[in-house]
DSSP file (Angstrom, degrees, kcal/mol; ACC not computed):
  #  RESIDUE AA STRUCTURE BP1 BP2  ACC     N-H-->O    O-->H-N    N-H-->O    O-->H-N    TCO  KAPPA ALPHA  PHI   PSI    X-CA   Y-CA   Z-CA
    1    1 A M              0   0    0      0, 0.0     2,-0.5     0, 0.0     0, 0.0   0.000 360.0 360.0 360.0 128.4 -125.5   42.0  -29.3
    2    2 A T        -     0   0    0      0, 0.0     2,-0.3     0, 0.0    31,-0.1  -0.826 360.0-177.3 -96.2 130.6 -128.0   39.8  -27.5
    3    3 A V        -     0   0    0     -2,-0.5     3,-0.1    29,-0.1    28,-0.1  -0.910  12.5-144.1-125.0 154.9 -127.2   36.1  -27.2
    4    4 A G        -     0   0    0     -2,-0.3     0, 0.0     1,-0.2     0, 0.0  -0.508  41.1 -64.9-106.7 178.7 -129.1   33.3  -25.7
    5    5 A P        -     0   0    0      0, 0.0     2,-0.4     0, 0.0    -1,-0.2  -0.268  46.9-151.3 -61.2 151.2 -128.1   30.2  -23.8
    6    6 A V        -     0   0    0     -3,-0.1     2,-0.5     2,-0.0    -3,-0.0  -0.995   6.8-164.2-127.8 132.9 -125.9   27.7  -25.6
    7    7 A H        -     0   0    0     -2,-0.4     0, 0.0     2,-0.0     0, 0.0  -0.977   5.2-175.6-119.2 122.6 -125.9   23.9  -24.8
    8    8 A V        -     0   0    0     -2,-0.5     3,-0.1     4,-0.1     4,-0.1  -0.949  21.8-144.3-114.7 108.9 -123.0   21.8  -26.1
    9    9 A P    >   -     0   0    0      0, 0.0     3,-2.9     0, 0.0    -2,-0.0  -0.221  36.1 -75.8 -70.1 161.6 -123.7   18.1  -25.2
   10   10 A A  T 3  S+     0   0    0      1,-0.3     3,-0.1     2,-0.0     0, 0.0  -0.328 126.5  22.0 -52.4 133.2 -121.0   15.6  -24.3
   11   11 A G  T 3  S+     0   0    0      1,-0.2    -1,-0.3    -3,-0.1   116,-0.2   0.386 104.4 119.2  85.1  -4.6 -119.3   14.7  -27.5
   12   12 A G    <   +     0   0    0     -3,-2.9    -1,-0.2    -4,-0.1     2,-0.1  -0.106  29.6  74.9 -85.2-174.6 -120.5   17.9  -29.2
   13   13 A G  S    S-     0   0    0     13,-0.1     2,-0.6    -3,-0.1    13,-0.2  -0.210  85.4 -68.7  97.2 169.7 -118.5   20.8  -30.7
   14   14 A D  E     -A   25   0A   0     11,-1.6    11,-2.8    -2,-0.1     2,-0.4  -0.891  54.7-160.9-101.4 119.5 -116.6   21.2  -33.9
   15   15 A T  E     +A   24   0A   0     -2,-0.6   110,-2.3   110,-0.3     2,-0.3  -0.827  15.4 169.8-112.6 138.1 -113.4   19.1  -33.8
   16   16 A V  E     -AB  23 124A   0      7,-2.8     7,-3.0    -2,-0.4     2,-0.5  -0.953  29.2-127.7-136.3 158.8 -110.2   19.2  -35.9
   17   17 A W  E     +AB  22 123A   0    106,-3.0   106,-2.5    -2,-0.3     2,-0.3  -0.919  38.9 157.3-104.0 133.1 -106.8   17.7  -35.8
   18   18 A L  E >   -A   21   0A   0      3,-2.2     3,-2.5    -2,-0.5   116,-0.1  -0.961  60.3  -2.4-158.3 138.7 -103.8   20.1  -35.9
   19   19 A V  T 3  S-     0   0    0     -2,-0.3    29,-0.6     1,-0.3   115,-0.4   0.750 127.3 -56.9  49.6  33.3 -100.2   20.0  -34.8
   20   20 A G  T 3  S+     0   0    0    113,-0.4   111,-0.3   112,-0.4    -1,-0.3   0.368 119.3 100.6  86.5  -5.0 -100.6   16.5  -33.4
   21   21 A D  E <  S-A   18   0A   0     -3,-2.5    -3,-2.2    22,-0.1     2,-0.5  -0.625  70.5-124.4-109.2 167.5 -103.5   17.5  -31.1
   22   22 A T  E     -AC  17  42A   0     20,-2.4    20,-2.6    -5,-0.2     2,-0.4  -0.970  28.0-169.0-113.9 120.5 -107.2   17.3  -31.2
   23   23 A Y  E     -AC  16  41A   0     -7,-3.0    -7,-2.8    -2,-0.5     2,-0.5  -0.932   6.1-170.4-116.1 130.7 -109.1   20.6  -30.8
   24   24 A T  E     -AC  15  40A   0     16,-2.8    16,-2.4    -2,-0.4     2,-0.6  -0.974  17.0-142.5-121.5 120.0 -112.8   21.0  -30.2
   25   25 A T  E     +AC  14  39A   0    -11,-2.8   -11,-1.6    -2,-0.5    14,-0.2  -0.717  24.8 171.8 -79.9 119.0 -114.5   24.4  -30.4
   26   26 A L  E     +     0   0A   0     12,-2.5     2,-0.4    -2,-0.6    13,-0.2   0.820  68.1  15.4 -97.1 -39.7 -117.1   24.4  -27.7
   27   27 A L  E    S- C   0  38A   0     11,-2.0    11,-2.1   -19,-0.0    -1,-0.3  -0.992  70.8-153.3-138.1 130.1 -118.2   28.1  -27.8
   28   28 A T     >  -     0   0    0     -2,-0.4     4,-1.3     9,-0.2     8,-0.2  -0.510  33.1-106.9 -93.8 166.4 -117.5   30.6  -30.5
   29   29 A G  T  4>S+     0   0    0      1,-0.2     5,-3.4     2,-0.2     6,-0.4   0.870 121.5  55.4 -58.8 -37.5 -117.2   34.3  -30.2
   30   30 A A  T >45S+     0   0    0      1,-0.2     3,-0.9     3,-0.2    -1,-0.2   0.885 106.5  50.7 -63.8 -37.7 -120.6   34.7  -31.9
   31   31 A Q  T 345S+     0   0    0      1,-0.2    -1,-0.2     2,-0.1    -2,-0.2   0.765 113.4  45.0 -72.3 -24.1 -122.2   32.4  -29.4
   32   32 A T  T ><5S-     0   0    0     -4,-1.3     3,-0.9     4,-0.3    -1,-0.2   0.218 116.6-107.9-103.3  14.4 -120.8   34.4  -26.4
   33   33 A G  T < 5S-     0   0    0     -3,-0.9    -3,-0.2     1,-0.2    -4,-0.1   0.807  76.8 -54.6  66.1  28.6 -121.6   37.8  -27.8
   34   34 A G  T 3 <S+     0   0    0     -5,-3.4    -1,-0.2     2,-0.2    -4,-0.1   0.600 113.0 115.8  82.5  11.6 -118.0   38.5  -28.6
   35   35 A A  S <  S-     0   0    0     -3,-0.9     2,-0.3    -6,-0.4    -2,-0.1   0.922  80.2 -39.2 -80.3 -45.6 -116.8   37.9  -25.0
   36   36 A F        -     0   0    0     -8,-0.2     2,-0.4    -7,-0.2    -4,-0.3  -0.975  45.5-116.5-168.0 171.2 -114.6   34.8  -25.5
   37   37 A T  E     - D   0 109A   0     72,-2.0    72,-1.8    -2,-0.3     2,-0.5  -0.978  23.6-156.7-121.1 138.6 -114.0   31.5  -27.3
   38   38 A L  E     +CD  27 108A   0    -11,-2.1   -12,-2.5    -2,-0.4   -11,-2.0  -0.976  17.6 170.6-120.1 127.3 -113.8   28.2  -25.4
   39   39 A L  E     -CD  25 107A   0     68,-2.8    68,-2.6    -2,-0.5     2,-0.4  -0.900  24.4-140.3-129.3 159.7 -112.0   25.1  -26.7
   40   40 A E  E     -CD  24 106A   0    -16,-2.4   -16,-2.8    -2,-0.3     2,-0.4  -0.954  17.2-160.5-115.6 140.4 -111.0   21.7  -25.5
   41   41 A A  E     -CD  23 105A   0     64,-3.0    64,-2.2    -2,-0.4     2,-0.6  -0.979  11.5-161.1-122.6 135.9 -107.6   20.2  -26.4
   42   42 A L  E     -CD  22 104A   0    -20,-2.6   -20,-2.4    -2,-0.4    62,-0.2  -0.978  18.8-169.1-108.8 117.2 -106.6   16.5  -26.3
   43   43 A V  E     - D   0 103A   0     60,-3.1    60,-2.8    -2,-0.6   -22,-0.1  -0.920  10.3-144.9-117.3 109.2 -102.8   16.5  -26.3
   44   44 A P    >   -     0   0    0      0, 0.0     3,-1.3     0, 0.0    53,-0.4  -0.205  45.1 -68.7 -65.3 162.2 -101.0   13.2  -26.8
   45   45 A P  T 3  S+     0   0    0      0, 0.0    53,-0.2     0, 0.0    55,-0.1  -0.215 118.7   8.2 -52.9 139.3  -97.8   12.5  -24.9
   46   46 A D  T 3  S+     0   0    0     51,-2.4     2,-0.3    53,-0.2    52,-0.1   0.763 107.4 109.3  60.1  31.4  -94.8   14.6  -26.1
   47   47 A T    <   +     0   0    0     -3,-1.3    50,-2.0    50,-0.1    -1,-0.2  -0.823  25.6 125.3-127.5 172.6  -96.9   16.9  -28.3
   48   48 A G        -     0   0    0    -29,-0.6    48,-0.1    -2,-0.3    86,-0.1  -0.776  58.1 -65.0 154.3 167.1  -98.1   20.5  -28.3
   49   49 A P        -     0   0    0      0, 0.0    46,-0.4     0, 0.0     3,-0.1  -0.262  54.8 -98.1 -74.6 161.4  -98.0   23.5  -30.6
   50   50 A P        -     0   0    0      0, 0.0    43,-0.1     0, 0.0    45,-0.1  -0.321  58.5 -73.2 -69.4 162.1  -94.8   25.4  -31.6
   51   51 A P  S    S+     0   0    0      0, 0.0     2,-0.3     0, 0.0    43,-0.2  -0.279  71.6 145.0 -56.1 141.2  -93.9   28.5  -29.7
   52   52 A H  B     -G   93   0B   0     41,-2.0    41,-2.8   101,-0.2     2,-0.3  -0.957  33.8-142.3-163.5 172.8  -96.1   31.5  -30.6
   53   53 A W  E     -J  152   0C   0     99,-2.0    99,-2.7    -2,-0.3     2,-0.5  -0.989  16.1-128.5-148.1 151.3  -97.8   34.6  -29.2
   54   54 A H  E     -J  151   0C   0     37,-0.3    36,-3.5    -2,-0.3    37,-0.3  -0.856   9.8-164.1-101.8 130.7 -101.1   36.3  -29.7
   55   55 A T  S    S+     0   0    0     95,-2.4    96,-0.2    -2,-0.5    -1,-0.1   0.563  89.1  27.0 -90.3  -8.8 -101.1   40.0  -30.5
   56   56 A D  S    S+     0   0    0     94,-0.8     2,-0.4    93,-0.2    -1,-0.1   0.353 112.9  57.3-134.3   5.0 -104.8   40.6  -29.8
   57   57 A A        -     0   0    0     93,-0.3     2,-0.2    31,-0.1    -3,-0.2  -0.997  60.4-137.3-145.8 143.3 -105.9   38.0  -27.3
   58   58 A D  E     -E  110   0A   0     52,-2.7    52,-2.1    -2,-0.4     2,-0.4  -0.643  25.9-150.2 -85.5 154.6 -105.2   36.7  -23.8
   59   59 A E  E     -EF 109  87A   0     28,-2.7    28,-3.3    -2,-0.2     2,-0.4  -0.997  10.4-168.8-133.2 133.3 -105.3   32.9  -23.4
   60   60 A T  E     -EF 108  86A   0     48,-2.1    48,-2.5    -2,-0.4     2,-0.4  -0.981   5.5-161.4-124.1 132.4 -106.2   30.9  -20.3
   61   61 A F  E     -EF 107  85A   0     24,-3.1    24,-2.2    -2,-0.4     2,-0.4  -0.890   7.2-171.3-112.8 141.7 -105.6   27.2  -19.9
   62   62 A F  E     -EF 106  84A   0     44,-2.9    44,-2.6    -2,-0.4     2,-0.5  -0.947  19.5-142.2-131.9 112.7 -107.3   24.9  -17.4
   63   63 A L  E     +E  105   0A   0     20,-2.6    19,-3.4    -2,-0.4    42,-0.3  -0.627  22.5 175.1 -80.9 120.9 -105.9   21.4  -17.3
   64   64 A L  E     +     0   0A   0     40,-2.4     2,-0.3    -2,-0.5    41,-0.2   0.862  67.5   4.2 -89.1 -44.0 -108.5   18.7  -16.7
   65   65 A D  E    S+E  104   0A   0     39,-2.2    39,-2.3    16,-0.1    -1,-0.3  -0.996 102.7  19.0-144.7 143.9 -106.4   15.5  -17.0
   66   66 A G  S    S-     0   0    0     -2,-0.3    15,-0.6    37,-0.2     2,-0.4  -0.462  79.4 -65.9 103.6-169.0 -102.8   14.7  -17.4
   67   67 A T  E     +H   80   0B   0     34,-0.3    31,-1.5    13,-0.2    32,-1.1  -0.997  48.8 175.7-131.2 126.7  -99.4   16.4  -16.9
   68   68 A M  E     -HI  79  97B   0     11,-2.4    11,-3.3    -2,-0.4     2,-0.5  -0.889  25.2-142.6-130.4 159.2  -98.3   19.3  -19.0
   69   69 A E  E     -HI  78  96B   0     27,-2.5    27,-1.9    -2,-0.3     2,-0.5  -0.994  19.2-161.9-120.5 122.6  -95.3   21.7  -19.2
   70   70 A F  E     -HI  77  95B   0      7,-2.8     7,-2.9    -2,-0.5     2,-0.6  -0.918   5.5-160.0-107.3 126.0  -96.2   25.3  -20.0
   71   71 A H  E     +HI  76  94B   0     23,-3.1    23,-1.7    -2,-0.5     2,-0.5  -0.935  17.4 173.5-102.7 116.1  -93.5   27.7  -21.3
   72   72 A V  E >   -HI  75  93B   0      3,-2.5     3,-2.3    -2,-0.6    21,-0.2  -0.949  61.9 -51.4-129.4 108.5  -94.7   31.3  -20.8
   73   73 A G  T 3  S-     0   0    0     19,-3.5    18,-0.0    -2,-0.5    14,-0.0  -0.483 122.3 -23.1  59.6-127.1  -92.2   34.0  -21.6
   74   74 A D  T 3  S+     0   0    0     -2,-0.2    -1,-0.3    -3,-0.1     2,-0.3   0.411 122.3  94.5 -92.4   0.9  -89.1   32.9  -19.6
   75   75 A D  E <   -H   72   0B   0     -3,-2.3    -3,-2.5     2,-0.0     2,-0.4  -0.657  56.6-158.1 -97.8 150.1  -91.1   30.9  -17.1
   76   76 A V  E     -H   71   0B   0     -2,-0.3     2,-0.5    -5,-0.2    -5,-0.2  -0.997   9.4-165.9-125.9 127.8  -91.8   27.1  -17.1
   77   77 A Y  E     -H   70   0B   0     -7,-2.9    -7,-2.8    -2,-0.4     2,-0.5  -0.961  13.3-147.0-117.9 126.3  -94.8   25.7  -15.2
   78   78 A E  E     -H   69   0B   0     -2,-0.5     2,-0.4    -9,-0.2    -9,-0.2  -0.794  28.2-164.7 -84.9 129.9  -95.3   22.0  -14.5
   79   79 A A  E     +H   68   0B   0    -11,-3.3   -11,-2.4    -2,-0.5     2,-0.3  -0.949  17.7 177.8-127.3 139.5  -99.1   21.4  -14.5
   80   80 A T  E >   -H   67   0B   0     -2,-0.4     3,-2.1   -13,-0.2   -17,-0.2  -0.771  55.4 -51.9-124.1 173.9 -101.3   18.7  -13.3
   81   81 A A  T 3  S+     0   0    0    -15,-0.6   -17,-0.2     1,-0.3    -1,-0.1  -0.180 127.5  30.1 -50.4 132.1 -105.1   18.3  -13.3
   82   82 A G  T 3  S+     0   0    0    -19,-3.4    -1,-0.3     1,-0.3     2,-0.2   0.257  87.8 132.2  99.8  -9.4 -106.7   21.4  -11.8
   83   83 A T    <   -     0   0    0     -3,-2.1   -20,-2.6   -20,-0.2     2,-0.4  -0.520  39.4-159.4 -77.4 140.8 -103.9   23.8  -12.8
   84   84 A T  E     -F   62   0A   0    -22,-0.2     2,-0.4    -2,-0.2   -22,-0.2  -0.974   6.3-171.9-118.6 136.1 -104.8   27.1  -14.5
   85   85 A V  E     -F   61   0A   0    -24,-2.2   -24,-3.1    -2,-0.4     2,-0.5  -0.995   5.9-160.4-129.1 125.6 -102.3   29.1  -16.6
   86   86 A F  E     -F   60   0A   0     -2,-0.4   -26,-0.2   -26,-0.2    -2,-0.0  -0.906   4.7-169.8-106.1 131.7 -103.0   32.7  -17.8
   87   87 A V  E     -F   59   0A   0    -28,-3.3   -28,-2.7    -2,-0.5     3,-0.1  -0.955  14.1-144.2-122.7 110.2 -101.0   34.0  -20.8
   88   88 A P    >   -     0   0    0      0, 0.0     3,-1.1     0, 0.0   -34,-0.2  -0.306  37.5 -83.7 -67.6 157.3 -101.4   37.8  -21.6
   89   89 A K  T 3  S+     0   0    0      1,-0.2   -34,-0.2   -36,-0.1   -31,-0.1  -0.210 114.1  29.2 -57.4 153.6 -101.3   38.9  -25.2
   90   90 A N  T 3  S+     0   0    0    -36,-3.5     2,-0.5   -33,-0.2    -1,-0.2   0.604  89.5 121.5  68.6  16.5  -97.9   39.4  -26.7
   91   91 A V    <   -     0   0    0     -3,-1.1   -37,-0.3   -37,-0.3    -1,-0.2  -0.947  64.9-124.9-110.9 122.4  -96.2   36.8  -24.5
   92   92 A R        +     0   0    0     -2,-0.5   -19,-3.5   -39,-0.1     2,-0.3  -0.379  45.6 155.6 -63.5 136.5  -94.5   33.9  -26.2
   93   93 A H  E     +GI  52  72B   0    -41,-2.8   -41,-2.0   -21,-0.2     2,-0.3  -0.988  20.5 166.7-157.3 161.5  -95.8   30.5  -25.1
   94   94 A H  E     - I   0  71B   0    -23,-1.7   -23,-3.1    -2,-0.3     2,-0.3  -0.941  18.3-143.9-166.1 167.8  -96.2   26.9  -25.9
   95   95 A F  E     - I   0  70B   0    -46,-0.4     2,-0.3    -2,-0.3   -25,-0.2  -0.939   7.0-165.9-138.7 160.9  -97.1   23.7  -24.0
   96   96 A R  E     - I   0  69B   0    -27,-1.9   -27,-2.5    -2,-0.3     2,-0.6  -0.992  27.9-118.5-148.5 138.5  -96.1   20.0  -24.2
   97   97 A N  E     - I   0  68B   0    -50,-2.0   -51,-2.4   -53,-0.4   -29,-0.3  -0.692  28.5-179.8 -76.7 118.1  -97.6   16.9  -22.6
   98   98 A T        +     0   0    0    -31,-1.5   -30,-0.2    -2,-0.6    -1,-0.1   0.379  52.0  89.3-100.1   1.8  -94.9   15.5  -20.3
   99   99 A G  S    S-     0   0    0    -32,-1.1   -53,-0.2     2,-0.2     4,-0.1  -0.284  83.3-116.1 -94.0-179.5  -97.0   12.5  -19.2
  100  100 A A  S    S+     0   0    0    -55,-0.1    -1,-0.1     2,-0.1     3,-0.0   0.539  96.1  51.8 -92.2  -9.7  -97.4    9.0  -20.5
  101  101 A A  S    S-     0   0    0    -57,-0.1   -34,-0.3     1,-0.1    -2,-0.2  -0.834 101.4 -79.2-123.7 161.1 -101.2    9.4  -21.3
  102  102 A P        -     0   0    0      0, 0.0     2,-0.3     0, 0.0    -2,-0.1  -0.297  44.1-140.5 -57.7 142.9 -103.1   12.0  -23.3
  103  103 A A  E     -D   43   0A   0    -60,-2.8   -60,-3.1   -37,-0.1     2,-0.4  -0.778  11.6-156.3-101.8 151.2 -103.8   15.3  -21.4
  104  104 A R  E     +DE  42  65A   0    -39,-2.3   -40,-2.4    -2,-0.3   -39,-2.2  -0.996  19.4 162.2-131.8 133.8 -107.1   17.1  -21.7
  105  105 A M  E     -DE  41  63A   0    -64,-2.2   -64,-3.0    -2,-0.4     2,-0.3  -0.977  31.3-131.9-146.7 158.7 -107.6   20.8  -21.1
  106  106 A L  E     -DE  40  62A   0    -44,-2.6   -44,-2.9    -2,-0.3     2,-0.3  -0.842  26.4-172.8-102.8 147.9 -109.9   23.7  -21.7
  107  107 A F  E     -DE  39  61A   0    -68,-2.6   -68,-2.8    -2,-0.3     2,-0.4  -0.999   9.5-153.6-145.8 150.8 -108.7   27.0  -23.0
  108  108 A I  E     -DE  38  60A   0    -48,-2.5   -48,-2.1    -2,-0.3     2,-0.5  -0.944   2.3-158.0-123.3 135.6 -110.2   30.4  -23.5
  109  109 A Y  E     -DE  37  59A   0    -72,-1.8   -72,-2.0    -2,-0.4   -50,-0.2  -0.959  20.1-142.3-107.5 132.3 -109.3   33.2  -25.9
  110  110 A S  E    S+ E   0  58A   0    -52,-2.1   -52,-2.7    -2,-0.5   -74,-0.1  -0.939  89.2  27.5-140.4 118.0 -110.4   36.7  -25.0
  111  111 A P  S    S-     0   0    0      0, 0.0     3,-0.3     0, 0.0    -1,-0.2   0.580 105.3-125.7 -71.2 167.9 -111.4   38.4  -27.1
  112  112 A P        +     0   0    0      0, 0.0    -2,-0.1     0, 0.0   -84,-0.1  -0.101  68.2  99.6 -74.1 176.6 -112.5   35.6  -29.5
  113  113 A G    >   +     0   0    0     -4,-0.1     3,-1.6    -3,-0.0     4,-0.4  -0.094  57.9  90.1 138.3 -34.8 -111.5   35.1  -33.1
  114  114 A M  T >> S+     0   0    0     -3,-0.3     3,-1.4     1,-0.3     4,-1.0   0.745  71.9  77.8 -63.6 -22.1 -108.8   32.4  -32.9
  115  115 A E  H 3> S+     0   0    0      1,-0.3     4,-1.6     2,-0.2    -1,-0.3   0.812  84.9  64.5 -58.7 -26.9 -111.4   29.7  -33.3
  116  116 A G  H <> S+     0   0    0     -3,-1.6     4,-2.3     1,-0.2    -1,-0.3   0.838  94.7  58.5 -63.4 -33.5 -111.5   30.5  -37.0
  117  117 A M  H <> S+     0   0    0     -3,-1.4     4,-2.6    -4,-0.4     5,-0.5   0.924 103.9  50.2 -63.3 -44.2 -108.0   29.3  -37.4
  118  118 A F  H  X S+     0   0    0     -4,-1.0     4,-1.9     1,-0.2    -1,-0.2   0.927 113.8  45.3 -60.7 -44.6 -108.7   25.8  -36.2
  119  119 A A  H  < S+     0   0    0     -4,-1.6    -1,-0.2     1,-0.2    -2,-0.2   0.871 115.5  48.5 -65.4 -36.9 -111.7   25.5  -38.6
  120  120 A E  H  < S+     0   0    0     -4,-2.3    -2,-0.2    -5,-0.2    -1,-0.2   0.904 127.6  16.7 -74.3 -42.4 -109.7   27.0  -41.5
  121  121 A I  H  < S+     0   0    0     -4,-2.6    -3,-0.2    -5,-0.2    -2,-0.2   0.578 100.4  97.6-113.7 -10.2 -106.5   24.9  -41.3
  122  122 A G  S  < S-     0   0    0     -4,-1.9  -104,-0.2    -5,-0.5  -107,-0.0  -0.339  73.5-116.8 -74.9 161.2 -107.3   21.9  -39.2
  123  123 A T  E     -B   17   0A   0   -106,-2.5  -106,-3.0     1,-0.1    -1,-0.1  -0.854  42.3 -97.4 -94.4 130.1 -108.2   18.5  -40.5
  124  124 A P  E     +B   16   0A   0      0, 0.0  -108,-0.3     0, 0.0     2,-0.2  -0.205  59.4 171.0 -49.8 133.0 -111.8   17.4  -39.6
  125  125 A G        -     0   0    0   -110,-2.3     2,-0.4  -102,-0.2  -110,-0.3  -0.612  34.3-101.8-133.3-169.9 -111.4   15.1  -36.5
  126  126 A E    >   -     0   0    0      3,-0.3     3,-2.3    -2,-0.2  -110,-0.1  -0.988  40.6-107.9-125.9 127.6 -113.4   13.3  -33.9
  127  127 A R  T 3  S+     0   0    0     -2,-0.4     3,-0.1     1,-0.3  -112,-0.0  -0.262 104.3  13.7 -56.4 131.4 -113.6   14.6  -30.3
  128  128 A G  T 3  S+     0   0    0      1,-0.2     2,-0.5  -106,-0.1    -1,-0.3   0.399 101.7 112.2  84.8  -2.6 -111.5   12.5  -27.9
  129  129 A V  S <  S-     0   0    0     -3,-2.3    -3,-0.3   -87,-0.0    -1,-0.2  -0.901  72.2-116.1-108.5 130.4 -109.7   10.7  -30.7
  130  130 A Q        -     0   0    0     -2,-0.5  -109,-0.1    -3,-0.1  -113,-0.1  -0.377  31.1-143.3 -64.8 135.3 -106.0   11.3  -31.2
  131  131 A G        -     0   0    0   -111,-0.3  -109,-0.1     1,-0.2     3,-0.1  -0.246  32.9 -70.0 -88.9-179.0 -105.1   13.0  -34.5
  132  132 A P        -     0   0    0      0, 0.0  -112,-0.4     0, 0.0    -1,-0.2  -0.293  65.0 -86.3 -68.2 158.9 -102.0   12.4  -36.7
  133  133 A P        -     0   0    0      0, 0.0  -113,-0.4     0, 0.0  -114,-0.2  -0.160  55.8 -77.1 -66.2 160.8  -98.6   13.6  -35.5
  134  134 A L        -     0   0    0   -115,-0.4     2,-0.3  -116,-0.1  -116,-0.0  -0.305  57.4-174.5 -54.7 133.6  -97.3   17.1  -36.0
  135  135 A G    >>  -     0   0    0     -3,-0.1     4,-1.5     1,-0.1     3,-0.7  -0.889  40.6-108.2-131.3 164.3  -96.1   17.7  -39.5
  136  136 A E  H 3> S+     0   0    0     -2,-0.3     4,-2.6     1,-0.2     5,-0.2   0.824 117.2  62.2 -59.8 -31.5  -94.4   20.4  -41.5
  137  137 A A  H 3> S+     0   0    0      2,-0.2     4,-2.4     1,-0.2    -1,-0.2   0.870 100.7  53.1 -64.4 -36.0  -97.6   21.1  -43.3
  138  138 A D  H <> S+     0   0    0     -3,-0.7     4,-2.4     2,-0.2    -1,-0.2   0.944 111.4  44.9 -61.8 -48.0  -99.3   22.0  -40.0
  139  139 A V  H  X S+     0   0    0     -4,-1.5     4,-2.5     1,-0.2    -2,-0.2   0.914 113.3  50.2 -64.5 -42.4  -96.6   24.6  -39.2
  140  140 A A  H  X S+     0   0    0     -4,-2.6     4,-2.1     1,-0.2    -1,-0.2   0.902 110.5  50.3 -62.0 -40.8  -96.6   26.0  -42.7
  141  141 A A  H  X S+     0   0    0     -4,-2.4     4,-1.1     2,-0.2    -2,-0.2   0.907 110.4  49.7 -64.2 -41.4 -100.4   26.4  -42.5
  142  142 A M  H >X S+     0   0    0     -4,-2.4     4,-0.7     1,-0.2     3,-0.6   0.928 111.0  48.5 -62.9 -44.7 -100.2   28.1  -39.2
  143  143 A I  H >< S+     0   0    0     -4,-2.5     3,-0.7     1,-0.2     4,-0.4   0.886 107.5  57.9 -61.4 -37.6  -97.6   30.5  -40.5
  144  144 A G  H 3< S+     0   0    0     -4,-2.1    -1,-0.2     1,-0.2    -2,-0.2   0.762 115.9  32.7 -65.3 -26.7  -99.8   31.2  -43.5
  145  145 A V  H <X S+     0   0    0     -4,-1.1     4,-2.0    -3,-0.6    -1,-0.2   0.343  87.4 105.4-110.9   5.6 -102.7   32.4  -41.4
  146  146 A A  T <<>S+     0   0    0     -4,-0.7     5,-2.2    -3,-0.7     4,-0.4   0.904  82.0  45.8 -56.2 -48.1 -100.8   34.0  -38.6
  147  147 A A  T >45S+     0   0    0     -4,-0.4     3,-0.9     1,-0.2    -1,-0.2   0.908 111.0  53.7 -63.8 -40.8 -101.5   37.6  -39.6
  148  148 A K  T 345S+     0   0    0      1,-0.2    -1,-0.2    -4,-0.2    -2,-0.2   0.876 116.6  37.4 -60.1 -39.0 -105.2   36.9  -40.3
  149  149 A Y  T 3<5S-     0   0    0     -4,-2.0    -1,-0.2     2,-0.1    -2,-0.2   0.243 113.7-115.5-102.6  12.5 -105.7   35.5  -36.8
  150  150 A K  T < 5S+     0   0    0     -3,-0.9   -95,-2.4    -4,-0.4   -94,-0.8   0.910  72.6 116.3  59.8  51.8 -103.3   37.9  -35.0
  151  151 A F  E   < -J   54   0C   0     -5,-2.2     2,-0.3   -97,-0.3   -97,-0.2  -0.964  46.6-148.7-140.3 161.9 -100.6   35.7  -33.8
  152  152 A E  E     -J   53   0C   0    -99,-2.7   -99,-2.0    -2,-0.3    -9,-0.0  -0.945   6.1-166.7-131.9 151.8  -96.9   35.3  -34.5
  153  153 A M        -     0   0    0     -2,-0.3  -101,-0.2  -101,-0.2    -2,-0.0  -0.991  30.1-110.6-134.3 142.0  -94.5   32.4  -34.6
  154  154 A P        -     0   0    0      0, 0.0     3,-0.1     0, 0.0     0, 0.0  -0.405  51.6 -90.7 -65.3 151.6  -90.7   32.5  -34.7
  155  155 A P        -     0   0    0      0, 0.0     0, 0.0     0, 0.0     0, 0.0  -0.289  52.5 -90.5 -61.7 149.3  -89.3   31.3  -38.1
  156  156 A P              0   0    0      0, 0.0    -3,-0.0     0, 0.0     0, 0.0  -0.298 360.0 360.0 -59.7 144.5  -88.6   27.5  -38.2
  157  157 A A              0   0    0     -3,-0.1     0, 0.0     0, 0.0     0, 0.0   0.470 360.0 360.0 -76.2 360.0  -85.1   26.6  -37.2
């Protein structure tokens, strides 16, 4: 597949609100010739997705602003701006903003495909604007599409 250059201007991308965070898809798998997906996350204090793992994709995080805690398998990493965390497929993980201000990070799925989940179940949002808090409907929606997007979540407690 031949792909050309892609330019996403500041403020661009497709943005949704999901699990209390704001996610913006910057590059899709189609735009990268199937190489990867690139997203930006704005994570308000004390939020982040529930624990999960991807059965078909590695995930890499790069923290741009803020303070985060990443749980990867049995390890916990405290992260500040400039930190990179790589999570291989099939490793349970989640993250949480431990700071007093919103955190902002880039993350990559390789191979791509997960970007479809955000578009399918997220609520249309605005890049850089905090979304509504995590709700049971978000978790139920994620569980409902988990098999389609090749990820798993432990059952709710």
